[in-house]
LUMDO-413474 format. One line per 5 residues: number of its first residue (from 1); their letters; for each residue y, x, z of N, C-alpha, C, CB. Coordinates in pm, whole numbers, plus 50000, padded with zeros to 5 digits. Last residue first. Glycine has a CB too. Layout:
% LUMDO-413474
NUM> a> Y/X/Z/Y/X/Z/Y/X/Z/Y/X/Z; ... .
END
This chain:
% LUMDO-413474
83> nkgih> 97983/97849/90100/98013/97943/90210/97892/97964/90295/98127/97892/90297; 97922/97840/89751/97896/97786/89885/97931/97893/89987/97747/97742/89901; 98156/97828/89477/98047/97884/89555/98033/97815/89688/98068/98032/89575; 98263/97796/89161/98256/97722/89286/98135/97772/89361/98250/97566/89263; 98472/97954/88940/98344/97961/89008/98356/97883/89138/98302/98108/89035 .
78> fveve> 98620/97902/88621/98624/97892/88765/98485/97899/88821/98694/97764/88809; 98788/98035/88355/98657/98005/88406/98664/98009/88558/98549/98104/88350; 98999/97990/88087/98994/97995/88233/98853/97954/88275/99103/97903/88298; 99151/98115/87801/99024/98079/87864/99039/98093/88016/98906/98170/87811; 99337/98059/87505/99336/98087/87648/99203/98041/87707/99456/98017/87720 .
73> epmfy> 99277/98034/87241/99408/98088/87276/99412/98130/87422/99517/97984/87249; 98966/98118/87083/99042/98048/87187/99177/98116/87211/98962/98043/87317; 98859/98080/86773/98924/98184/86851/99009/98113/86957/99013/98279/86760; 98535/97954/86661/98678/97945/86688/98726/98066/86766/98710/97817/86765; 98291/97755/86502/98333/97889/86542/98485/97888/86557/98286/97997/86439 .
68> rsgal> 98303/97475/86458/98192/97535/86532/98228/97674/86584/98066/97542/86443; 98619/97318/86533/98524/97376/86439/98414/97443/86522/98594/97479/86342; 98744/97191/86742/98789/97160/86606/98703/97221/86497/98928/97205/86588; 98639/97228/86994/98742/97321/86948/98792/97295/86807/98689/97460/86955; 98461/97012/87058/98533/97085/87162/98652/97166/87109/98438/97177/87233 .
63> ynhad> 98362/96900/86808/98420/96818/86914/98506/96898/87012/98311/96749/86989; 98220/97026/86610/98366/97036/86606/98435/96972/86726/98417/96973/86481; 97956/96957/86658/97995/97099/86660/98146/97114/86673/97946/97170/86532; 97973/96679/86623/97934/96733/86754/97974/96880/86765/97782/96717/86775; 98041/96667/86350/98133/96613/86451/98101/96665/86590/98129/96461/86450 .
58> vsgsv> 97810/96770/86236/97934/96846/86223/98034/96798/86328/97994/96830/86081; 97523/96721/86455/97617/96680/86350/97740/96770/86347/97659/96535/86369; 97362/96781/86668/97345/96859/86546/97442/96824/86436/97208/96841/86496; 97369/96450/86796/97331/96590/86816/97307/96660/86683/97205/96600/86904; 97643/96244/86735/97501/96267/86708/97471/96415/86721/97461/96214/86568 .
53> lddpl> 97876/96053/86931/97839/96174/86857/97687/96188/86846/97897/96299/86925; 97947/95843/87096/97971/95827/86953/97935/95951/86869/98116/95794/86930; 97895/95922/87365/97811/95821/87299/97829/95813/87147/97838/95687/87358; 97917/96278/87405/97975/96144/87416/97893/96048/87329/98126/96144/87374; 97617/96462/87494/97724/96429/87402/97789/96296/87439/97671/96424/87258 .
48> nyseg> 97528/96657/87773/97518/96529/87701/97641/96507/87614/97502/96413/87800; 97429/96996/87746/97526/96898/87795/97516/96773/87709/97671/96955/87794; 97246/97134/87599/97225/97123/87743/97319/97024/87810/97241/97258/87808; 97308/97060/87331/97182/97126/87365/97149/97111/87513/97187/97274/87328; 97556/96956/87285/97443/96863/87280/97310/96928/87312/97436/96800/87145 .
43> lfsss> 97756/97176/87090/97746/97076/87196/97627/96983/87175/97875/96995/87203; 97811/97438/87013/97695/97367/86960/97660/97261/87064/97572/97465/86932; 98069/97657/86945/98034/97532/87012/97917/97466/86939/98156/97437/87018; 98177/97999/86999/98116/97889/86924/98085/97769/87013/97989/97937/86857; 98343/98303/86915/98316/98198/87012/98265/98077/86935/98445/98163/87097 .
38> ninya> 98415/98464/86704/98274/98463/86743/98241/98364/86854/98233/98600/86785; 98654/98533/86582/98610/98393/86579/98461/98383/86610/98640/98330/86441; 98872/98753/86773/98768/98725/86673/98732/98577/86677/98642/98813/86699; 99049/98797/86979/99063/98881/86860/98956/98857/86753/99059/99024/86900; 98996/98660/87206/99129/98639/87147/99148/98715/87016/99236/98682/87245 .
33> amdsi> 98744/98754/87290/98755/98624/87223/98890/98600/87155/98731/98515/87321; 98606/98977/87386/98728/98995/87306/98761/98869/87226/98713/99116/87211; 98296/98808/87376/98372/98922/87423/98491/98942/87330/98283/99052/87430; 98304/98445/87335/98263/98582/87300/98347/98686/87373/98274/98603/87150; 98177/98170/87485/98302/98244/87468/98265/98391/87448/98399/98225/87592 .
28> vldsk> 98008/97885/87394/97993/98029/87415/98128/98095/87387/97880/98090/87323; 97866/97585/87460/97996/97650/87449/97977/97797/87487/98103/97581/87541; 97593/97544/87411/97688/97434/87394/97831/97486/87379/97680/97337/87513; 97370/97696/87426/97480/97750/87343/97581/97639/87315/97425/97809/87209; 97271/97604/87673/97197/97702/87592/97290/97772/87496/97080/97634/87515 .
23> gfwpg> 97562/97594/87894/97446/97538/87826/97373/97646/87750/97488/97425/87732; 97801/97825/87840/97782/97696/87904/97672/97624/87826/97915/97612/87908; 97867/98163/87900/97793/98065/87819/97780/97939/87902/97652/98120/87776; 98108/98425/87903/98049/98307/87965/97982/98215/87862/98155/98229/88041; 98002/98723/87719/98098/98643/87793/98030/98522/87853/98214/98602/87703 .
18> yspdn> 97870/98977/87624/97926/98871/87541/98034/98795/87614/97817/98777/87497; 97756/99153/87794/97799/99207/87665/97863/99101/87576/97682/99270/87593; 97689/98995/88017/97784/99106/88031/97834/99164/87898/97720/99216/88110; 97684/98661/88016/97622/98771/87943/97721/98887/87947/97585/98729/87795; 97639/98416/88250/97729/98519/88203/97646/98628/88135/97814/98578/88319 .
13> riahs> 97602/98059/88245/97551/98194/88266/97652/98293/88211/97412/98214/88199; 97537/97721/88329/97633/97828/88300/97564/97962/88325/97761/97815/88388; 97304/97551/88285/97440/97500/88304/97546/97604/88269/97459/97454/88447; 97033/97570/88242/97121/97645/88151/97268/97606/88169/97078/97622/88007; 96915/97404/88418/96871/97544/88422/96956/97633/88331/96724/97554/88382 .
8> sdsid> 96999/97147/88364/97077/97225/88461/97032/97371/88469/97067/97161/88597; 97029/96965/88108/96937/97074/88140/97009/97170/88233/96885/97147/88010; 97231/96787/88088/97097/96732/88072/96991/96837/88108/97076/96683/87928; 97541/96723/88246/97440/96822/88206/97303/96757/88195/97436/96941/88306; 97828/96550/88125/97712/96558/88213/97610/96657/88156/97647/96419/88233 .
3> lkm> 98156/96657/88094/98032/96628/88022/97917/96645/88120/98014/96720/87896; 98492/96579/88116/98371/96608/88191/98251/96566/88107/98370/96535/88330; 98799/96719/88023/98691/96629/87995/98571/96672/88077/98659/96625/87844 .
END
């Protein structure tokens, strides 16, 4: 799925003690994510929600992973750089 960014200053960042963050906290993958439920989704802070979701709603929190806090089975993060 593709979500448009509303605040590009927070598009993606890496926290060495935590893991990759997308948006302010739209999608956060925790350190040791396969062993805890500290990864979280708060979609709508920096990425635009689909039209049928309301910011801050339970449905918006659950949209990406089925619940606000979750344990991912697999994570792939790609980097696109300029030459």
